[in-house]
Each structure stands twice: as structure tokens, then as C-alpha cells.
Steps between C-alpha positions, in 0.01 A plus 500: 500500500156610392221599735296209366768251606527654846123487533510133399766426764277661762193317371677163518624580850151581624358188337774284655400623846125467443459173312835379371648489153493242225838358392487722190433809710786411737733476201376834364546659842858372522586629153349842572680527835835412340443763232408757766814427704719518188351841419569624854862381482547668163356828633727496805807427286406784267467739793836389644664568165393863532628563852849635557641540850776748574750344739679689777816512285306668218480196275168402348362147524209377288278266702399299193862425416569400861199270502612339173851438638359329812265275301721420202508129431183413690 
């Protein structure tokens, strides 16, 4: 997500607290927030895919693969 979009999220938040938002601004805010959350989820998944944990028995478990197994079919 670009800095401009994050700035716009913050701007809409401040305006919502000070004077309220128009229906169009509320829709824009919702779209931007959903995009922001999707980006965060993608970043976390990417980080998990790069983390390997060595188990006590010496085996290696990738956290991204474990996460995918738990959430498969959702």
C-alpha cells in the first residue's frame, strides 16, 4: 500500500471524528481499510513462509506450510 493511501486513511479517520463523512467518503474509507488489511495479511503470510523451526527431534517445520494446512478449505 502506498504512503498516499495510508495518508488518506488517516485523513478520513480524522475527518470522521471531527465532522463526519459523506456516504462516498465512508465507502472510500471501507475500501481502503480492506486493502490495508489484505496487505497486512499477505505480509504476515510471506514472513511465515520464510520461518523454519527446528523441533526437538531435529526435524524442521516451516510455519507457512503449517498455517496453510490449518486454514485449508476456509
